C-alpha positions in Angstrom: 6.3 -12.2 -11.5 3.0 -13.8 -12.5 1.1 -17.0 -12.3 0.9 -18.5 -15.8 -1.2 -21.5 -15.1 -2.9 -23.3 -12.2 -4.4 -26.8 -11.8 -6.0 -27.9 -8.5 -7.5 -31.2 -7.7 -9.8 -32.1 -4.7 -9.2 -28.6 -3.2 -12.1 -27.5 -1.0 -15.2 -27.6 -3.2 -13.2 -27.9 -6.4 -12.8 -31.4 -7.7 -10.8 -30.3 -10.7 -10.0 -26.8 -12.1 -7.3 -25.7 -14.5 -6.7 -22.2 -15.8 -4.3 -20.2 -17.9 -4.2 -16.7 -16.4 -3.6 -13.3 -17.8 -0.3 -11.7 -16.6 -2.3 -8.6 -15.8 -5.7 -8.4 -14.2 -7.9 -11.4 -13.6 -11.4 -11.4 -12.3 -12.8 -14.4 -10.5 -16.6 -14.1 -10.5 -19.5 -16.2 -9.4 -22.3 -16.5 -6.8 -21.6 -16.9 -3.1 -20.7 -20.5 -2.5 -19.2 -21.1 -5.9 -15.7 -21.3 -4.5 -14.1 -18.0 -5.5 -12.2 -17.6 -2.2 -11.2 -21.3 -2.4 -9.5 -20.7 -5.8 -7.4 -17.7 -4.6 -6.7 -19.6 -1.4 -4.9 -22.2 -3.5 -3.0 -19.4 -5.2 -2.0 -17.9 -1.9 -0.8 -21.3 -0.6 2.0 -21.2 -3.2 3.7 -18.4 -1.4 3.8 -19.4 2.3 2.7 -23.1 2.1 -0.3 -22.3 4.4 -3.8 -21.1 4.1 -4.9 -17.6 5.0 -8.0 -19.0 6.7 -7.5 -22.6 7.7 -5.4 -23.6 10.8 -5.1 -27.2 9.6 -3.9 -28.1 6.0 -6.3 -31.1 6.0 -9.2 -28.7 5.9 -8.2 -28.0 2.3 -8.9 -31.5 1.1 -12.3 -32.0 -0.6 -14.7 -34.0 1.5 -14.5 -37.7 0.7 -11.0 -37.5 -0.8 -7.7 -38.5 0.8 -5.5 -35.8 -0.7 -5.4 -32.5 -2.6 -2.9 -31.1 -5.1 -1.9 -27.8 -6.6 0.2 -27.5 -9.7 1.4 -24.1 -10.9 3.7 -22.4 -13.3 5.3 -19.2 -12.1 7.1 -16.7 -14.4 9.8 -14.4 -13.1 11.3 -12.4 -16.0 12.8 -15.0 -18.3 12.7 -17.7 -15.6 9.9 -20.2 -15.5 9.3 -22.5 -12.5 6.9 -25.4 -11.9 5.5 -25.8 -8.4 3.7 -28.9 -7.1 2.0 -29.2 -3.7 0.5 -32.4 -2.4 -1.4 -32.5 0.9 -2.3 -35.8 2.6 -3.0 -37.1 6.1 0.7 -37.8 6.5 1.6 -34.2 5.7 2.4 -32.0 2.8 5.1 -32.3 0.1 6.3 -29.4 -2.1 8.3 -29.6 -5.2 10.0 -26.9 -7.3 10.9 -28.0 -10.8 10.2 -31.6 -9.6 12.8 -31.3 -6.7 11.5 -31.6 -3.2 12.2 -28.5 -1.0 13.7 -29.0 2.4 12.6 -25.7 4.0 9.3 -23.8 3.5 11.2 -20.6 3.3 12.5 -21.8 -0.1 8.9 -21.3 -1.4 8.5 -17.7 -0.3 11.6 -16.8 -2.3 10.0 -18.1 -5.5 6.5 -16.9 -5.1 5.6 -13.5 -3.5 1.9 -12.7 -2.9 0.1 -9.7 -1.4 -3.3 -10.6 -0.1 -6.2 -8.4 1.0 -9.2 -10.2 2.5 -12.4 -8.9 4.2 -11.1 -9.2 7.8 -8.1 -6.9 6.9 -10.5 -4.0 7.2 -9.9 -4.5 10.9 -6.1 -4.1 10.6 -6.1 -1.0 12.7 -9.0 -1.8 15.0 -8.0 -5.4 15.7 -5.3 -6.9 17.9 -1.7 -5.7 17.8 -0.6 -9.2 16.8 -2.2 -8.6 13.3 -0.2 -5.4 12.8 3.0 -7.2 13.9 2.3 -10.0 11.5 2.0 -7.4 8.7 5.5 -6.2 9.5 7.0 -9.6 10.1 5.6 -11.2 6.9 6.6 -8.4 4.6 10.0 -7.8 6.2 10.8 -11.6 6.1 10.0 -11.6 2.4 12.3 -8.6 1.8 15.1 -9.8 4.1 16.2 -13.3 4.9 18.3 -11.8 7.7 15.2 -10.4 9.3 13.5 -13.8 9.1 16.5 -15.3 10.9 16.4 -12.6 13.6 12.7 -13.3 14.3 13.3 -17.0 14.5 16.1 -16.6 16.9 14.1 -14.1 19.0 11.1 -16.5 19.3 13.5 -19.3 20.5 15.2 -17.0 23.1 11.8 -15.6 24.3 10.5 -19.1 24.8 13.5 -20.0 26.9 13.1 -16.8 29.0 9.5 -17.6 29.7 10.4 -21.1 30.7 13.0 -19.6 33.2 10.3 -17.3 34.6 8.0 -20.3 35.2 10.5 -22.1 37.4 9.8 -22.3 41.1 13.3 -21.1 41.9 14.7 -18.6 39.3 18.4 -18.5 38.7 19.1 -14.7 38.5 22.3 -15.2 36.5 20.6 -17.5 34.0 17.8 -15.0 33.6 20.3 -12.1 33.0 22.2 -14.1 30.4 18.9 -14.9 28.6 17.7 -11.2 28.8 21.0 -10.0 27.4 20.6 -12.4 24.4 17.1 -11.1 23.9 18.3 -7.5 23.9 21.1 -8.3 21.5 18.7 -9.9 18.9 16.1 -7.2 19.5 18.3 -4.3 18.2 18.4 -5.3 14.6 14.7 -6.2 14.6 13.7 -2.8 15.8 16.1 -1.2 13.3 14.5 -3.1 10.5 11.0 -2.2 11.6 11.8 1.5 12.0 13.4 1.7 8.5 10.5 -0.3 6.9 7.8 1.9 8.4 9.7 5.0 7.2 9.8 3.5 3.7 6.1 2.7 3.8 5.2 6.2 4.9 7.2 7.6 2.0 4.8 6.1 -0.5 1.6 5.6 1.5 0.3 9.1 1.1 0.2 8.8 -2.7 -1.6 5.5 -2.6 -4.3 6.7 -0.1 -4.9 9.8 -2.2 -5.2 7.7 -5.4 -7.8 5.5 -3.7 -9.7 8.1 -1.8 -9.6 10.8 -4.3 -9.0 13.6 -1.8 -6.2 15.4 -0.1 -5.4 13.6 3.1 -2.5 13.3 5.5 -1.6 9.8 6.5 1.2 8.3 8.6 2.0 5.1 10.3 3.4 5.7 13.8 5.5 2.7 15.0 6.0 2.5 18.8 9.0 0.3 19.5 9.5 -0.9 23.1 12.8 1.0 22.9 13.9 3.3 20.1 16.8 2.0 18.1 19.7 4.4 18.4 23.2 4.5 19.9 21.8 4.0 23.4 19.5 1.1 22.5 21.3 -1.6 24.6 21.5 0.6 27.7 17.9 1.7 27.4 16.6 -1.8 26.7 18.5 -3.2 29.8 16.8 -0.5 31.9 13.4 -1.3 30.4 13.8 -5.0 31.2 15.1 -4.3 34.7 12.0 -2.1 35.4 9.8 -4.9 34.2 11.6 -7.8 35.9 9.7 -8.0 39.1 6.4 -8.0 37.3 7.7 -10.6 34.8 8.7 -12.9 37.7 5.4 -12.4 39.4 3.3 -13.0 36.2 5.8 -15.6 34.9 5.9 -14.2 31.4 7.9 -11.6 29.5 5.8 -8.5 29.4 7.9 -6.2 27.1 9.9 -6.6 23.9 9.4 -6.7 20.2 6.7 -9.3 20.6 4.5 -6.7 22.3 5.1 -3.8 19.9 2.4 -2.1 17.9 1.8 0.7 15.4 -1.1 3.1 14.7 -2.2 4.9 11.6 -2.9 8.6 11.8 -5.4 10.0 9.2 -5.4 13.8 9.2 -3.9 13.8 12.6 -6.3 11.4 14.2 -6.0 7.7 15.1 -8.0 6.0 12.3 -8.9 3.0 14.6 -10.8 5.4 16.9 -12.0 8.2 14.6 -12.0 6.7 11.1 -15.2 5.5 9.4 -15.6 1.9 8.2 -14.9 3.1 4.6 -11.8 5.0 5.6 -10.5 2.0 7.5 -11.1 -0.2 4.5 -9.4 2.0 2.0 -6.4 2.9 4.2 -5.9 -0.8 5.2 -6.0 -1.7 1.6 -3.4 1.0 0.8 -1.1 -0.3 3.6 -1.4 -3.8 2.4 -0.5 -2.8 -1.2 2.4 -0.5 -0.3 5.1 -3.2 -0.1 4.6 -3.8 -3.8 6.3 -0.5 -4.5 9.3 -1.2 -2.2 10.6 -4.0 -4.4 12.9 -2.4 -7.0 13.3 -5.5 -9.2 10.1 -5.5 -11.2 10.4 -9.2 -12.0 10.2 -10.0 -8.3 7.2 -7.7 -7.6 4.4 -9.7 -6.0 1.1 -11.1 -7.3 -1.8 -9.2 -5.8 -5.0 -11.0 -4.5 -8.0 -8.9 -3.5 -10.7 -11.2 -2.1 -14.2 -9.6 -1.9 -12.8 -6.1 -1.6 -15.2 -4.3 -3.8 -18.5 -5.3 -2.2 -18.4 -2.6 0.5 -17.1 0.2 -1.8 -19.3 2.7 -3.6 -19.0 3.0 -7.4 -16.6 5.9 -7.3 -14.1 4.1 -5.0 -14.5 0.9 -7.0 -13.5 2.8 -10.2 -10.6 4.4 -8.5 -9.3 1.1 -7.1 -9.6 -0.6 -10.5 -7.7 2.2 -12.2 -5.0 2.1 -9.5 -4.7 -1.7 -9.8 -3.7 -1.4 -13.4 -0.3 -0.1 -12.2 0.4 -3.6 -10.8 1.9 -6.6 -12.5 -0.7 -9.4 -11.9 -3.9 -9.0 -10.0 -6.6 -11.4 -9.0 -10.0 -9.9 -7.8 -12.9 -12.0 -6.6 -16.4 -10.6 -7.0 -20.0 -11.8 -7.4 -20.2 -9.6 -10.4 -17.7 -7.2 -11.9 -17.5 -5.8 -15.4 -14.2 -4.3 -16.4 -13.3 -3.7 -20.0 -10.4 -5.7 -21.5 -9.9 -7.9 -18.4 -9.9 -11.7 -18.4 -12.8 -13.0 -16.3 -13.3 -16.6 -15.0 -16.8 -17.4 -13.9 -17.3 -20.2 -11.3 -20.6 -22.1 -10.8 -21.9 -23.9 -7.8 -21.8 -27.6 -7.9 -24.7 -29.1 -9.8 -25.3 -26.0 -11.9 
């Protein structure tokens, strides 16, 4: 798929912008403060109906204005779709082909985007929640069933924590809830195990292409209980062992919401032993890997790389640019980047 055209009004520092984009590589250049990240933020919003850096949608509205809008045309094979987003104080409205959507998940089925931003260099050194989000977002895009399982799990988990907070806990009610949590956890762990295996199958090739050297790389996923024929029994035992502590702390201490994964580079945990450059390149490889897991080329995601080149040396920049030409449509932001036969859009600061 690719973004054919984009028009934004009153979005961040952009009062009005309209572009027709290349279906291949697009470079968004300009000085710091010109609004390069703001532009790709508007593109990213088309996928999940949320910003990758703002907690409140109202932050996206240009100062002094009462609403912002995004209009886009998305091409998927022979299918063309028009997407309109309007954000106001009263909330946001989203339309696909002029028809309002009832659920935000409808949008992610139409627009798939892979994003790499500067803070992603901390993927392995940061909090486990960021690594779980990586799995959940990519698996939810790949499987609506997984998205439903995660939604159900969060609801049951919330109920269990409410039970644990009660002054007098009903043991039978707690057991019923725990059994439900275990039941829904099984397929989630199974999906995660399979997805990590699929990522590992292609990750080595990506890392070698970016780093230009022979390396061994592997994601090691650590489920709270391994998914196999004994999963339910082992999960019950795990929750039983944790129960006294959960009651004392009034919160669920184990489960898929506490899981994590590490990345091993040449047999060592990259978060502990990897350099800043190695963490950046491998994190980038991990973020790009889901692209190759989508068999239908028309549904392969748009790739956004925000300020990814500034910390790379010339050799690794050239390797990355060469590798990115394998993708369908790519957006790269940079203060200055010269790439032959690539469409470049230069943004200027207000008043210039």
